[in-house]
N, C-alpha and C positions, 0 to 999 in steps of 0.2 A: 222426591219424594223418599224417605228412608224406610226401607222395610220393615217388617217386626223383626228379624232377625238381627239387624243393624242398632234398632232401641235397646233390644234385650242386651245385646253386647256392652254398649255404653252403658247400661243400668248396672250391671254386672261391674264392670271397669270402675264407676262412681262409688258402689258398695265397697269394694275392695280398697279404695282409696279415702272412704270416707271420712276420719279422722283430717286426713290433710285439706279436703275440701271445706270444714271450720275451722282452719289454723285462725284465720282473720278473727276471730272472736277471742281469742285465747291469747294470740301473738301482740304483746303491747307494740312492737315495732312496725306493724304492718296496718296502713292507714283503712279506716272502712271504706273508702271511698277511690276510686282509681282518677280522681279528679286531676290530680298532677299528670299524669300519663296522660289523659285526654286534653290538657291545657299543653302540653310539649308536641302533642302528635297534630294537634286541630290546624296548624297553618300548613302543615305536608300536605294534610288530605284536602284543604279548600283550594291551595294552590296546585295541588296536582290534578284537581276535576278540572280547575278552570283550564290548567295548561294541556294535558293530555287526554281530556273529555273522558276519564275514567278507563278502567280497564273492559277490554271485549272478552275475558276469558275467567275462571277460576285460577289457573294458574298465573296468571297476571294479577289477580287480585292477592293471589300469596305470596308471589313475587314481591310486589310492591310493599307489604306489610311486612315482610321479615327486613327487607333492606331497609325500613323506615326504623323498624325496631333497631337495628344492629348499629346504623348510623346515629342515634340518637343516645344509645347507651355508648358508643363510642365517645361521643361528643361530651356525656357527663361526666366521663371517666379520664379525658382528656387525653385519649388516643387519638391519633392523626388518621382522620378516618380514610380519606383516599388511601394512604398507604396501608392501612389496614384491609381495605376491600381490593386491592390489588393484590396483596400476600393470599387473601382467602381463596381469589379467582385461581390465581397461578397454582396453588398448592391443589385446587380440585382438578385442574387441566392436567398436572402432570402424575398427581397421585390417586386421583378418582375419590380422594376425601379430604377434607381440611382437616389439618393437625394444630393450625393457629387458633388459640381462644383470646376473648378478651379477659383482661385482668379481672379477681371478684373485686367487687365494689366493698367500700368499708363497713357495711353490715354484714357481708358475706365473712371478711374476715374476721371479724368479732363473733359470729357463729361457730367459726373453725377452732377460736381460742378456748371458748367456752365448754 
């Protein structure tokens, strides 16, 4: 259960970023639903639950969500997933941080050019 202080901090953060919260209403390139993302991730979630019986911790849930997000994005950008994950893990072990980034998608490149 979240404390009142945590809730207050989250509300203050939302108020600071309020214009960003409503971007989907004015940004024509942003879909009003996340159906595409849900369809892409659904097989991984269903199969993952069947094979791994879910996660037993919040850290495990967070790790799985991040890995699924990165691997799905890498596939969409045609980046070799295994090589990318190996590079990221190697950098984190050697330097304590990750310097390698996924390339921007076409929409991000168009935003930067505008």
